[in-house]
C-alpha positions in Angstrom: -0.2 -0.1 -0.3 2.7 2.4 0.7 5.4 0.7 -1.2 7.6 0.3 2.4 10.1 -2.5 2.7 9.2 -5.3 5.1 9.6 -4.6 8.7 12.3 -7.3 9.0 14.2 -5.7 6.1 13.9 -2.3 7.8 15.0 -3.6 11.2 17.8 -5.6 9.8 19.1 -2.0 7.8 18.8 -0.4 10.8 21.1 -2.6 12.9 23.4 -3.0 10.2 23.8 1.0 10.3 24.5 1.0 14.1 28.1 1.2 14.8 29.6 -1.4 17.2 29.1 -1.1 20.8 30.4 -2.2 23.8 27.0 -3.1 25.6 25.4 -4.4 22.4 23.6 -7.8 23.4 23.9 -7.1 26.8 21.0 -6.4 29.2 21.4 -2.8 30.0 22.4 -0.2 27.0 22.5 2.6 29.6 24.7 2.8 32.7 22.0 4.9 34.5 19.7 2.2 34.2 22.0 -0.6 35.4 22.7 1.5 38.6 19.5 2.3 39.5 18.4 -1.4 39.0 20.8 -2.6 41.1 19.9 0.2 43.8 16.0 -0.8 43.5 17.3 -4.5 44.1 19.5 -3.8 46.9 16.7 -1.5 48.6 14.0 -4.3 48.0 16.4 -7.3 49.2 17.3 -5.1 52.6 13.3 -4.0 53.0 12.7 -7.8 53.3 15.4 -8.4 55.3 14.2 -5.7 58.0 10.6 -6.8 57.8 11.3 -10.4 58.3 13.4 -9.6 61.4 10.7 -7.2 62.4 8.2 -9.8 61.9 10.2 -12.5 63.8 10.7 -10.4 67.0 7.3 -9.0 67.0 5.7 -12.5 66.6 7.5 -14.0 69.7 
């Protein structure tokens, strides 16, 4: 209808144009996202540990 190449071809062409990067294929393409994820995981684990200790102390 619009005479555009298929989506797969456009994606392949765009990926071929990108310069090879260090993090290509990794989970995090941006360092800030990586640090934010690690921080949120650490806060979540700490909150669960503190909550478990509080429940153990108060339930006794």
